[in-house]
C-alpha positions as CSV (number, residue, x, y, z in Angstrom):
1,M,37.8,-45.1,-25.3
2,T,36.9,-43.3,-22.2
3,E,33.3,-42.7,-21.6
4,L,32.6,-39.0,-20.9
5,P,31.2,-38.2,-17.5
6,L,27.3,-38.2,-17.4
7,I,26.0,-34.7,-15.9
8,T,22.5,-36.0,-14.0
9,H,19.7,-34.1,-12.8
10,W,19.3,-33.4,-9.0
11,V,15.9,-34.4,-7.9
12,D,14.6,-35.3,-4.2
13,G,18.0,-35.2,-2.5
14,A,20.1,-37.4,-4.9
15,P,21.1,-37.5,-8.5
16,L,18.7,-38.6,-11.0
17,R,18.8,-40.3,-14.4
18,G,15.7,-39.6,-15.4
19,A,13.3,-40.9,-18.3
20,S,15.1,-39.3,-21.1
21,T,17.5,-40.3,-23.0
22,R,18.6,-37.0,-25.1
23,T,22.0,-35.4,-24.2
24,A,24.0,-32.6,-25.3
25,P,28.0,-31.7,-24.8
26,V,29.3,-29.7,-22.3
27,F,32.6,-27.9,-23.6
28,N,35.9,-27.4,-22.0
29,P,35.7,-23.7,-24.2
30,A,39.5,-23.1,-23.6
31,L,40.5,-26.8,-25.4
32,G,38.0,-26.5,-27.6
33,A,36.6,-30.3,-26.9
34,V,33.8,-32.2,-25.4
35,A,34.4,-32.9,-21.6
36,K,31.0,-34.3,-20.3
37,N,27.9,-34.7,-21.6
38,V,24.3,-33.7,-19.7
39,I,21.1,-35.2,-19.7
40,L,18.1,-33.2,-21.2
41,A,14.7,-33.9,-19.5
42,S,11.7,-34.8,-21.0
43,A,8.3,-33.3,-19.9
44,T,8.1,-36.8,-17.8
45,D,11.6,-35.8,-16.3
46,V,9.6,-32.7,-15.3
47,D,6.9,-33.7,-14.0
48,T,8.8,-35.7,-11.6
49,A,11.0,-33.0,-10.6
50,V,8.0,-30.8,-9.7
51,A,6.2,-33.6,-8.1
52,S,9.2,-33.9,-5.6
53,A,9.0,-29.8,-5.0
54,H,5.3,-30.1,-4.7
55,A,5.4,-33.2,-2.0
56,A,8.2,-31.4,0.0
57,Y,6.4,-27.8,0.3
58,P,4.1,-28.4,3.1
59,L,6.7,-29.8,5.7
60,W,9.2,-27.0,4.2
61,R,6.6,-24.0,4.4
62,D,5.8,-25.5,8.2
63,T,9.3,-25.5,9.2
64,S,10.2,-22.9,11.8
65,Q,12.0,-19.7,10.5
66,A,14.5,-20.8,13.0
67,K,15.5,-24.1,11.1
68,R,15.3,-22.8,7.8
69,Q,17.8,-20.0,8.3
70,G,20.2,-22.4,10.3
71,V,20.2,-24.4,6.8
72,M,21.0,-21.2,5.0
73,F,23.6,-20.5,7.6
74,N,25.1,-23.6,6.9
75,F,24.9,-23.2,3.2
76,R,26.8,-20.0,3.9
77,E,29.6,-21.3,5.6
78,L,29.9,-24.4,3.1
79,L,29.6,-22.0,-0.1
80,N,32.3,-19.5,1.4
81,A,34.9,-22.5,2.5
82,R,34.7,-24.2,-0.5
83,K,34.1,-21.2,-3.1
84,G,37.3,-22.6,-4.9
85,E,35.9,-25.8,-6.0
86,L,33.1,-24.2,-7.6
87,A,35.1,-21.4,-8.9
88,D,37.2,-24.3,-10.6
89,I,33.7,-25.4,-12.3
90,L,32.8,-22.3,-13.6
91,T,36.6,-22.0,-15.4
92,A,36.3,-25.7,-16.5
93,E,32.8,-25.0,-18.3
94,H,32.2,-21.8,-18.9
95,G,35.7,-20.7,-19.8
96,K,35.9,-17.5,-17.4
97,V,39.2,-16.8,-15.6
98,T,39.5,-18.2,-12.0
99,S,39.3,-14.4,-10.6
100,D,36.2,-13.6,-12.3
101,A,34.4,-16.6,-11.5
102,L,35.6,-16.3,-7.8
103,G,34.0,-12.6,-8.1
104,E,30.9,-14.1,-9.6
105,I,30.3,-16.0,-6.3
106,A,31.2,-13.4,-3.9
107,R,28.3,-11.8,-5.5
108,G,26.0,-14.6,-5.2
109,L,27.2,-15.0,-1.4
110,E,25.7,-11.3,-0.9
111,V,22.4,-12.6,-1.6
112,V,22.8,-15.8,0.6
113,E,23.4,-13.1,3.1
114,F,20.7,-11.1,2.5
115,A,18.3,-14.2,2.6
116,L,19.7,-14.6,6.4
117,G,17.6,-11.6,7.1
118,M,14.4,-13.2,6.1
119,P,12.5,-13.7,9.6
120,H,13.1,-9.9,9.4
121,L,12.5,-9.3,5.9
122,S,9.1,-11.2,5.8
123,K,7.6,-9.8,8.8
124,G,3.8,-8.5,8.3
125,E,2.2,-5.6,10.2
126,Y,-0.5,-5.4,12.7
127,S,-3.0,-2.7,13.5
128,E,-4.7,-3.2,16.7
129,N,-8.3,-2.2,17.7
130,V,-9.3,-0.9,14.2
131,S,-13.2,-1.3,15.4
132,T,-14.1,-2.0,18.9
133,G,-12.5,-5.7,19.9
134,V,-11.1,-5.7,16.1
135,D,-7.6,-6.3,15.0
136,V,-6.6,-6.4,11.7
137,Y,-2.6,-7.9,10.6
138,T,-1.0,-9.2,7.7
139,L,1.2,-12.3,6.8
140,R,3.3,-12.8,4.3
141,Q,3.7,-16.6,3.2
142,P,5.6,-18.8,0.4
143,L,3.9,-19.6,-3.0
144,G,4.6,-23.2,-3.3
145,V,7.2,-24.5,-6.5
146,V,8.7,-22.0,-8.0
147,G,10.6,-22.6,-11.5
148,I,14.0,-20.6,-12.0
149,I,15.9,-20.7,-15.4
150,S,19.3,-19.0,-15.7
151,P,21.4,-18.6,-18.1
152,F,25.2,-19.6,-19.4
153,N,27.1,-16.3,-18.6
154,F,26.6,-16.8,-14.6
155,P,26.0,-20.2,-13.7
156,A,26.6,-19.7,-10.2
157,M,25.7,-16.0,-9.3
158,V,22.4,-16.0,-11.4
159,P,20.8,-19.3,-9.4
160,L,22.1,-17.6,-6.4
161,W,20.0,-14.5,-7.0
162,F,16.6,-16.5,-6.9
163,F,17.3,-19.7,-4.8
164,P,18.3,-18.7,-1.5
165,I,15.3,-16.0,-1.1
166,A,13.0,-18.5,-2.5
167,I,13.7,-21.0,-0.4
168,A,14.5,-19.2,3.0
169,A,10.6,-17.9,2.4
170,G,9.6,-21.0,2.5
171,N,9.2,-22.1,-1.2
172,T,10.6,-25.5,-2.8
173,V,12.6,-25.1,-6.0
174,V,13.1,-26.4,-9.5
175,L,16.4,-24.9,-11.0
176,K,17.0,-25.3,-15.0
177,P,20.4,-24.3,-15.6
178,S,21.7,-23.5,-19.2
179,E,22.6,-26.9,-20.7
180,K,26.3,-25.4,-21.6
181,D,27.5,-25.2,-17.8
182,P,25.0,-27.4,-15.9
183,S,27.6,-28.8,-13.3
184,A,27.6,-25.5,-10.9
185,S,23.9,-25.9,-10.3
186,N,24.1,-29.6,-9.2
187,W,27.4,-28.8,-6.6
188,M,25.2,-26.2,-5.2
189,A,22.3,-28.6,-4.8
190,A,24.8,-31.0,-3.4
191,L,26.1,-28.5,-0.8
192,M,22.3,-27.4,0.2
193,T,21.7,-31.2,0.9
194,E,25.1,-31.2,3.2
195,A,23.5,-27.9,4.7
196,G,20.6,-29.9,6.3
197,L,17.9,-29.3,3.5
198,P,15.2,-31.6,3.0
199,A,15.3,-33.8,0.2
200,G,12.9,-32.5,-2.6
201,V,13.4,-28.7,-1.4
202,F,15.6,-28.0,-4.2
203,N,15.9,-29.8,-7.1
204,V,17.8,-29.2,-10.6
205,L,16.9,-30.3,-13.8
206,H,18.5,-30.1,-17.1
207,G,17.5,-29.9,-20.3
208,D,16.8,-27.5,-23.0
209,K,13.3,-25.8,-24.7
210,E,11.1,-29.1,-23.9
211,A,12.2,-28.7,-20.1
212,V,11.5,-25.0,-20.3
213,D,8.0,-25.0,-22.0
214,A,7.1,-27.9,-19.5
215,L,7.9,-25.9,-16.3
216,L,6.1,-22.8,-18.0
217,V,2.6,-24.5,-18.2
218,H,2.8,-27.3,-15.3
219,P,-0.1,-26.5,-13.2
220,D,1.9,-26.8,-9.9
221,V,4.5,-24.4,-10.6
222,Q,3.3,-21.1,-9.1
223,A,6.2,-18.7,-10.6
224,I,9.3,-18.6,-12.6
225,S,12.3,-16.6,-12.3
226,F,14.5,-16.1,-15.5
227,V,17.6,-14.4,-16.9
228,G,18.6,-14.3,-20.8
229,S,18.0,-12.9,-24.0
230,T,15.1,-10.6,-24.7
231,P,12.8,-12.7,-27.2
232,I,13.2,-15.4,-24.7
233,A,12.5,-13.3,-21.6
234,Q,9.3,-11.6,-23.9
235,Y,8.4,-15.7,-24.6
236,I,8.9,-16.8,-20.7
237,Y,7.2,-13.9,-19.7
238,E,3.6,-14.4,-22.5
239,T,3.5,-18.1,-21.8
240,A,3.9,-18.5,-18.0
241,A,1.7,-15.3,-17.1
242,H,-1.1,-16.9,-19.7
243,H,-0.9,-19.5,-17.7
244,G,-1.4,-18.0,-14.2
245,K,2.1,-17.8,-13.0
246,R,4.2,-14.8,-11.3
247,V,7.0,-14.2,-13.8
248,Q,10.1,-12.4,-13.3
249,A,11.8,-12.4,-16.5
250,L,15.2,-10.2,-17.3
251,G,16.1,-10.0,-20.6
252,G,19.4,-8.5,-22.7
253,A,20.8,-5.0,-22.7
254,K,22.8,-2.9,-24.9
255,N,24.5,-0.7,-22.0
256,H,25.9,2.7,-22.7
257,M,28.9,4.7,-21.1
258,L,28.5,8.6,-21.5
259,V,31.9,10.0,-21.2
260,L,31.8,14.0,-20.7
261,P,34.7,16.1,-21.5
262,D,35.7,16.8,-18.2
263,A,35.8,13.1,-17.1
264,D,39.0,11.8,-15.9
265,L,39.9,9.9,-18.9
266,D,42.3,7.3,-17.5
267,L,39.5,5.9,-15.0
268,A,36.9,6.3,-18.1
269,A,39.6,4.3,-19.9
270,D,40.0,1.3,-17.6
271,A,36.3,1.5,-16.9
272,A,35.4,1.1,-20.2
273,V,38.2,-2.2,-20.8
274,N,37.1,-3.7,-17.3
275,A,33.3,-3.6,-18.0
276,G,33.6,-4.2,-22.0
277,F,35.7,-7.0,-21.6
278,G,35.6,-9.0,-18.3
279,S,34.2,-12.4,-18.7
280,A,34.8,-12.0,-22.4
281,G,31.8,-9.9,-22.8
282,E,29.2,-12.7,-22.0
283,R,27.8,-10.3,-19.5
284,C,24.0,-8.6,-19.5
285,M,25.7,-5.8,-17.5
286,A,28.8,-5.3,-19.8
287,I,29.8,-1.9,-21.2
288,S,29.0,-2.1,-25.0
289,V,28.5,1.2,-26.2
290,V,31.2,3.9,-25.2
291,V,29.3,7.3,-25.9
292,A,32.4,10.2,-26.1
293,V,31.6,13.4,-26.0
294,E,33.6,15.4,-28.2
295,P,36.2,16.7,-28.3
296,V,37.6,13.7,-25.9
297,A,37.0,10.7,-28.0
298,D,40.5,10.4,-29.5
299,D,42.0,10.4,-26.7
300,L,39.7,8.2,-25.2
301,V,40.2,5.4,-28.1
302,A,44.0,5.9,-27.6
303,K,43.9,5.1,-24.0
304,I,41.4,2.4,-24.6
305,T,43.6,1.0,-27.5
306,A,46.8,0.6,-25.3
307,R,45.1,-0.7,-22.3
308,L,43.8,-3.7,-25.1
309,K,47.2,-4.2,-25.7
310,S,48.1,-5.3,-22.3
311,L,45.4,-7.8,-21.8
312,K,46.4,-11.4,-21.7
313,V,44.2,-13.5,-23.3
314,G,44.0,-17.4,-22.5
315,D,43.1,-20.2,-20.5
316,G,41.1,-19.2,-17.3
317,M,43.4,-21.8,-15.0
318,R,46.6,-19.5,-16.1
319,G,46.1,-16.3,-14.4
320,C,44.8,-14.7,-17.7
321,D,42.6,-11.4,-18.1
322,M,40.2,-13.0,-20.3
323,G,39.2,-16.2,-21.2
324,P,37.5,-18.3,-24.1
325,L,33.7,-17.7,-25.2
326,I,31.4,-20.2,-24.4
327,T,31.2,-22.0,-27.8
328,K,32.5,-22.4,-30.9
329,V,28.8,-21.4,-32.5
330,H,28.9,-18.2,-30.4
331,R,32.4,-17.2,-31.1
332,D,31.9,-17.2,-34.6
333,K,28.7,-15.4,-34.5
334,V,30.5,-12.4,-32.4
335,A,33.6,-12.6,-34.5
336,S,31.1,-12.0,-37.7
337,Y,30.2,-8.5,-36.4
338,I,34.0,-7.6,-37.2
339,D,33.6,-7.7,-41.1
340,L,29.7,-6.4,-40.3
341,A,31.5,-3.4,-38.9
342,Q,33.9,-2.9,-42.0
343,T,30.7,-3.2,-43.9
344,D,28.8,-0.4,-42.3
345,G,32.0,1.7,-42.3
346,A,33.2,1.7,-39.0
347,E,36.7,1.8,-38.1
348,V,37.9,-1.5,-36.8
349,V,40.4,-0.1,-34.3
350,V,41.5,-3.8,-32.5
351,D,40.8,-6.8,-34.2
352,G,40.5,-10.0,-31.9
353,R,40.8,-12.6,-34.5
354,G,44.1,-14.6,-34.9
355,I,45.5,-13.1,-31.7
356,E,48.2,-14.8,-29.9
357,V,46.8,-16.7,-26.9
358,D,47.9,-18.9,-23.6
359,G,45.9,-22.0,-24.1
360,D,45.3,-24.5,-26.5
361,A,44.8,-23.7,-30.2
362,S,41.4,-25.4,-30.0
363,G,39.8,-23.2,-27.8
364,F,37.1,-20.6,-28.8
365,W,38.6,-17.7,-28.8
366,L,38.4,-14.3,-29.8
367,G,40.5,-11.4,-28.3
368,P,39.4,-7.9,-27.2
369,T,37.8,-6.3,-30.4
370,L,37.2,-2.4,-30.4
371,F,35.1,-0.6,-33.0
372,D,35.3,3.7,-33.6
373,K,32.8,6.0,-35.3
374,V,30.2,3.1,-35.1
375,S,27.0,4.4,-37.3
376,T,23.8,3.9,-34.6
377,D,21.7,2.2,-37.6
378,S,24.2,-0.6,-37.7
379,D,23.4,-4.1,-36.5
380,V,26.8,-3.7,-34.5
381,Y,25.4,-0.8,-32.5
382,L,21.7,-2.5,-32.6
383,D,22.5,-6.2,-31.7
384,E,23.2,-7.4,-28.0
385,I,26.5,-9.1,-29.5
386,F,27.6,-10.6,-25.9
387,G,31.0,-10.7,-26.4
388,P,34.5,-8.9,-26.2
389,V,33.4,-6.0,-28.5
390,L,33.4,-2.6,-27.5
391,S,31.9,0.4,-30.0
392,I,32.4,4.0,-29.7
393,V,29.9,6.3,-30.6
394,R,30.8,9.9,-31.2
395,V,28.0,12.6,-30.3
396,A,28.6,16.6,-29.8
397,S,26.9,17.1,-26.5
398,Y,25.4,15.5,-23.1
399,A,21.9,16.1,-24.8
400,E,23.0,14.2,-28.0
401,G,24.4,11.2,-25.9
402,L,21.4,11.1,-23.4
403,D,19.1,10.9,-26.3
404,L,20.8,8.4,-28.0
405,I,20.4,6.1,-25.0
406,N,16.9,6.9,-24.3
407,R,15.9,6.0,-27.9
408,S,17.8,2.5,-27.4
409,R,15.0,-0.6,-26.9
410,Y,16.7,-1.6,-23.9
411,G,17.2,-0.2,-20.5
412,N,19.3,-2.3,-18.2
413,G,22.3,-0.8,-17.3
414,T,24.2,2.4,-17.9
415,A,27.0,5.0,-16.8
416,I,28.2,8.2,-17.0
417,F,31.9,9.3,-16.2
418,T,32.1,12.9,-15.3
419,N,33.6,15.2,-12.6
420,D,30.4,17.7,-12.5
421,G,27.8,16.6,-10.1
422,G,25.2,18.6,-11.8
423,A,25.6,16.7,-14.7
424,A,25.8,13.3,-13.0
425,R,22.4,14.0,-11.1
426,R,20.7,15.5,-14.1
427,F,21.7,12.0,-15.8
428,Q,20.4,10.0,-13.3
429,N,17.0,11.4,-13.3
430,E,16.7,12.1,-17.3
431,V,18.1,8.7,-18.4
432,Q,15.4,5.9,-18.7
433,V,17.3,3.1,-17.6
434,G,17.1,0.6,-14.4
435,M,20.4,0.9,-13.2
436,V,22.5,3.7,-13.4
437,G,26.4,4.5,-12.3
438,I,28.1,7.5,-11.8
439,N,31.8,6.9,-12.4
440,V,31.0,3.3,-11.8
441,P,30.5,1.1,-15.4
442,I,28.7,-1.9,-14.3
443,P,26.0,-0.4,-11.6
444,V,25.0,-3.8,-10.7
445,P,22.9,-3.2,-7.0
446,V,24.0,-4.7,-3.6
447,A,21.7,-7.5,-3.0
448,Y,19.9,-5.3,-0.6
449,H,18.6,-3.4,-3.3
450,S,17.4,-4.7,-6.3
451,F,18.3,-6.0,-10.0
452,G,16.7,-5.3,-13.3
453,G,16.0,-2.9,-16.0
454,W,13.4,-1.0,-18.0
455,K,11.4,-1.3,-21.3
456,D,12.8,-4.7,-23.5
457,S,15.5,-5.5,-20.5
458,L,12.8,-6.9,-17.7
459,F,9.1,-8.4,-18.4
460,G,7.0,-9.2,-15.1
461,D,6.0,-8.6,-11.9
462,A,9.4,-8.0,-9.9
463,K,13.0,-7.1,-10.4
464,A,15.4,-9.7,-8.7
465,Y,16.6,-10.1,-5.1
466,G,16.4,-7.2,-3.0
467,P,13.2,-5.8,-1.3
468,A,11.6,-7.3,-4.7
469,G,12.7,-10.7,-4.4
470,I,11.1,-10.8,-0.9
471,A,7.9,-9.7,-2.7
472,F,7.9,-11.6,-5.7
473,Y,8.3,-15.2,-3.6
474,T,5.6,-14.2,-1.3
475,R,2.1,-13.2,-0.9
476,E,0.5,-11.0,1.4
477,K,-2.5,-12.4,3.5
478,A,-4.8,-9.9,5.5
479,I,-6.5,-11.4,8.9
480,T,-9.4,-9.1,10.4
481,S,-9.5,-10.8,13.7
482,R,-12.3,-10.9,17.0
483,W,-11.9,-12.3,19.9
484,L,-15.5,-12.4,21.4
485,D,-15.7,-10.6,25.3
486,P,-17.3,-13.5,27.3
487,S,-20.4,-11.2,28.2
488,H,-21.1,-10.6,24.5
489,G,-24.2,-11.1,23.5
490,G,-27.2,-10.2,21.1
491,I,-28.2,-10.0,17.6
492,N,-27.2,-7.5,15.0
493,L,-28.3,-7.9,11.5
494,G,-27.5,-4.1,10.3
495,F,-24.6,-3.7,8.2
496,P,-21.2,-3.8,10.1
497,Q,-20.2,-0.2,11.1
498,N,-16.8,1.2,12.4
499,A,-17.6,2.1,15.7
């Protein structure tokens, strides 16, 4: 019997087997079969990776901006040229279709390109002669070793939200990707080495809770960046902050799309399908609730239903619209909400179970699923399902829809569909959500703005990338300087005064 490939860590510029003997299976979700195994780090392995990053930090910190930017530019060129390789890795381990994988990489590339402006973005300020012969200026300096803990749903894009900025600013990195689809991180680390990054600046450590907990409390780790579910984000924030670290912990979501009666319903239906079922709904910015203001709900449901019937579900390598879910356990959990919806009185308009797929029958399949007349007391509405399930909630007015969104515990993303500029402007002012789309269903900001929600969708000190990312991965130092005139002399024991 052929032994399955083993995914190792990437530490100090090379693959590392490490001390741990624990492993976990990595599936090809379109086949429903284990394709590889991945090592799960022990606390000793965490120490090894952090030690490598810690040893590499002084030299990288003191490397000139020009040389750092040269490495980042080389990485950008290599990643752009070879993105097809990375897309195939994403499709094989996550299951998303190739076009979606390429889109994920493109959004990650935006952050790499943003990080190329680090010499300008990290500039300090200078005030001359604040007192006679005294100048004050500020510097932005890196933190040291930073930890990144990323989720399974975007194995390339989410790490790319963080490590290009952290590294371009002069930090060193230990990345702990999801053990469900770990190969993308190793591939990017090897590409960074090819781009000229010194050994130890970017390390990849595979593992589960043992590795995460060791990173959160390690005395040489200065900051933690995390994306995942809300309960884990809160745990990450509380644990790492308790141990004196900076934390940005992005949590879960239940994103609503408010459709007003004057909206273009064809545009709204397209948007609901694209945002609800892309990447099989495994997105923290997926639209999972359409809030339809009567009297347009019936027409909107009919238009969405017609579009769902045309979607092709299957192996992401075969040009399908939607691929499988990440694991059988997750597929079964998502599918269980269909029975729950019926129990709670919702109408199951489209049932994604048992659909015909263009792929192996053993794959982790669940087709697009649509519920109508969902109760806001049901767990179907309250839970972050994280799958290809879209709920319709009907309301009588804009005010009722806005109140519904604002009462949600989550505040990640939202959207309004309308042709009324006044209503849109009022919505963007009144809605209590961190990222808002106006006739845009997935309002993920471009790289030079920052990504992050409100309420239980974000814990910690900063949003991701953009200006917030620069501030998070650097700290300001203020310097007050006086160079004495050679003719100066005398003693004055009085309190210094501005003069």
